[in-house]
C-alpha positions in Angstrom: 53.2 -50.9 25.9 54.8 -50.6 29.4 57.1 -47.8 28.1 54.1 -46.0 26.7 52.2 -46.2 30.0 55.2 -45.0 32.0 55.8 -42.2 29.5 52.2 -41.1 29.6 52.1 -41.1 33.4 55.4 -39.1 33.6 54.2 -36.6 31.0 50.9 -36.1 32.9 52.8 -35.6 36.2 55.1 -33.0 34.6 52.2 -31.1 33.1 50.3 -31.2 36.4 53.4 -30.2 38.5 54.1 -27.3 36.1 50.5 -26.2 36.2 50.5 -25.9 39.9 52.9 -22.9 39.7 53.8 -20.7 42.6 50.2 -20.3 43.8 49.6 -24.0 44.7 48.1 -23.0 48.0 45.4 -20.8 46.5 41.9 -22.3 47.2 39.5 -22.7 44.3 36.2 -20.7 44.3 34.1 -23.8 44.9 34.9 -26.7 47.1 32.6 -29.1 45.2 31.6 -29.3 41.6 29.4 -31.2 39.1 30.7 -31.8 35.6 29.3 -33.2 32.3 30.7 -33.4 28.8 31.1 -35.4 25.6 33.7 -36.1 22.9 35.4 -38.7 20.8 37.1 -42.0 21.7 40.1 -42.8 19.4 41.1 -46.5 19.8 44.7 -47.5 19.7 46.7 -50.7 20.3 44.9 -53.9 19.6 41.5 -52.1 20.0 42.4 -50.0 16.9 42.3 -53.2 14.8 38.7 -53.9 15.9 37.0 -50.5 16.4 36.5 -47.2 14.7 36.6 -43.8 16.3 33.5 -43.3 18.4 31.9 -41.0 21.0 31.9 -40.8 24.8 29.6 -38.9 27.2 30.0 -38.6 30.9 29.1 -37.1 34.3 31.3 -36.4 37.2 31.3 -35.1 40.7 34.3 -33.7 42.4 35.6 -32.0 45.5 38.6 -30.0 46.4 41.0 -31.7 48.9 42.5 -29.6 51.7 43.3 -25.9 51.2 45.4 -26.4 48.0 44.5 -27.2 44.4 44.2 -31.0 44.8 40.8 -32.5 43.9 39.0 -35.9 43.8 36.8 -36.6 40.9 34.5 -39.6 40.4 33.1 -40.1 36.9 30.7 -42.3 35.0 30.7 -42.7 31.3 29.0 -44.3 28.3 30.7 -44.6 24.9 30.2 -46.3 21.6 32.7 -47.3 18.8 31.7 -48.9 15.5 33.2 -52.3 14.6 35.8 -52.0 11.8 35.4 -55.6 10.6 34.0 -55.9 7.1 30.4 -57.2 7.0 29.7 -55.9 10.5 29.1 -52.2 9.7 26.1 -52.0 11.9 27.8 -53.6 14.9 29.4 -51.5 17.7 31.2 -51.7 21.0 29.3 -50.2 23.9 31.6 -48.9 26.7 30.1 -48.3 30.2 32.2 -47.5 33.2 33.4 -45.3 35.9 36.6 -43.9 37.4 38.0 -42.5 40.7 40.7 -39.8 40.0 43.1 -37.6 41.9 44.0 -34.3 40.2 45.7 -31.0 40.5 44.3 -27.7 39.3 46.7 -24.9 38.2 46.3 -21.3 39.2 45.0 -18.6 37.0 42.0 -16.4 36.4 40.4 -17.1 33.1 42.4 -20.2 32.0 43.6 -23.0 34.4 45.5 -26.1 33.3 44.8 -29.3 35.2 45.6 -32.9 35.1 44.4 -36.1 36.9 45.2 -39.8 37.1 42.9 -42.5 38.2 41.7 -46.1 38.2 38.4 -47.4 36.8 36.3 -50.3 35.6 34.6 -50.6 32.3 32.2 -53.1 30.7 32.7 -53.5 27.0 30.1 -55.3 24.9 30.1 -55.9 21.2 26.5 -55.6 20.0 24.8 -55.9 16.7 21.3 -55.5 15.3 20.1 -58.9 16.2 22.9 -60.3 18.5 25.3 -59.6 21.3 28.8 -61.1 21.5 29.0 -61.0 25.2 30.5 -58.5 27.6 33.9 -58.1 29.2 34.6 -56.2 32.4 38.1 -54.8 32.8 40.1 -52.6 35.1 42.1 -49.7 33.7 44.2 -46.7 34.5 43.8 -43.3 33.0 45.8 -40.1 32.7 44.2 -36.8 31.6 45.4 -33.2 31.0 43.1 -30.3 30.2 42.3 -26.6 30.4 39.5 -25.1 32.5 38.2 -21.8 30.9 36.0 -19.2 32.5 35.6 -17.2 35.7 33.7 -18.0 38.8 31.9 -21.3 39.6 30.8 -22.1 36.0 33.7 -23.1 33.8 34.1 -24.8 30.4 36.8 -27.4 29.9 38.6 -29.3 27.2 40.8 -32.3 27.8 42.5 -35.3 26.3 44.1 -38.4 27.8 44.5 -42.1 27.6 42.6 -45.2 29.0 45.2 -48.0 29.5 45.5 -51.4 31.0 42.7 -53.5 29.5 42.2 -54.9 26.0 40.2 -51.9 25.0 42.6 -48.9 25.1 41.6 -45.5 23.7 42.2 -41.8 23.9 39.2 -39.8 25.1 39.1 -36.2 23.8 36.3 -34.3 25.2 34.8 -30.9 26.2 32.2 -29.9 28.7 31.2 -27.7 31.6 31.7 -27.8 35.4 29.4 -26.1 37.8 30.7 -25.4 41.3 28.6 -25.2 44.4 
């Protein structure tokens, strides 16, 4: 698993570095932005044995750092994955958490690649119709790459990444909109 984490981090850094391009000092249109989106969570590792593919929704607030294309992004999310164990078809894992991320936005007019890495905490609780199996809180790291599409302060985005480090590892694949102000 350590090789996977190192490889994912290196790949994210290479994509982000390549996305910066020759115009790394160009300031974005907006210095602050609000973002929201939704998508799928695809479990892997040990979590894949327990959970089915689920959904994730989240909100974020970000701000450009300095005069370049660096940004900080804080996010909060809620997700839900069904339990794959036979006889527990109505049970699910509820994911609730947040992250603090540092990212780099590439240059471009209509399409801009970006990437970010961060640290977060999540609470994972297995729930059923008439019971709860308790909750676990765990720290994790994440790496995400995506594309920002549009012009001006309202931009659509699509991204994919990995949540690693705890018992509940998954790939969030999502789309949404960011509004600059």
